[in-house]
C-alpha positions, 0 to 999 in steps of 0.5 A: 852848621859849624862854629867860627874859628881861627886856624893856625897851621903847624907841622903835619902829623902832630896832633892839633891843639883845639882851644875853647875860651871861657864865658864872655871870651872869644877865639883870641883868648888863648892865642897868647898861649897857643901861639907859642906852640908853632909845631902843632896846628892850632884851632881857636874856636868861638863858642856859641853866643860869642864872637863870630859864633854869637848868632848860633843858638843852642839849647844845651850841652848836646847842641854845643858838642854836636857843633864842636864835632861838626867844626872839627870834621870841617877842618879834617881834624883827626887827632887833637888835644882839647884845651879849655878854660872855665866854660870851655873846660866844662865843654871839653870835659863833656865832650871827652866824657861823651867819647868825641872821636880823635881826642888824644888828651884833655887839658882843663883850666879852672873847669867845674866837674859838676854839682853833686846835689839838687839843692846846689843845682837849684841855687845855681839855676836861680843865680844864673837866671838872675845874671842872664836877666841882667845881661839881657836888660842892663848895660854890659859895662855895669853887669861885668863890673859886678860879675868880676866882684864874684869871689872866684875873681877875688885875686884880680886887681882893680886894674885887671877888673877894669880891663876885663870889664872893658874887654867883655863889654863888647859882647852881645848881652842877649846871646851871652844870656842864652849861652849862660842858661844853656850851659849852666852848671845847673844843667851839667851832670856831675862828671867825676865818675866819667872823668875818672874812667878816661883812658887818655891823658887828663891834666888840670891847671889852676892858679895858686890863688884859686882855692876853690878850683884847687880843691875841685882838682883833687876830686878828679883823676887828673894830673894837676899843675898849679900856676904860680902868681895866678888866680882863676884865669891863670892863662891871662894872669900868668901866660908864661906859666901856662905855656910852661905847663903845656910844654911839659904836658905835650912834651914839646 
């Protein structure tokens, strides 16, 4: 079994760019940024529970990484950069720390390296469980209206919240809930030590208004790019700024 993805060919010989979206996104999320890099082949993946991969069940990160590896093999991707946002960034960091073959570099936007104590994990488990129950039982427009009121999204305008709520409400609540629980921060290990031991390039992107993740970026051995005029979802709020950073990172 492999994940659904959209494949955009580039020039042969260059490493692929493999893009992983955030929670409730899909393979289209990164395309406004990724399609500025025509010289590289691009693969935009739908994570389990999302988009064309909505019906693919997973029990945890191990299943997600296994599916990611199988998907890369199916496209004969031998050299690649992983670019992931939020949930996709956490999946990318997990894959990198587990030594996924062919990885040339890692770019994470607003991805959490992991909670560091059992109390925080217990609190997150309860919180994600409550959200999962809402995704299963309530209209998605109502759930996402409240989802985007969380402090991490404080920089969004009312118009941006409304647009995101409308966009995300086309998802399947049951499969979103299952993926939320399977990949909760409560079950993710603390990756700081493993990330600091990586031997390939590691870059971290965060919006200048995303104070939480700007602080987290200082806890890992990554080169940090702060995206101006953006909050947590920098590639949506300032795609040109993220394109500029990726161009510097990839030296294109």
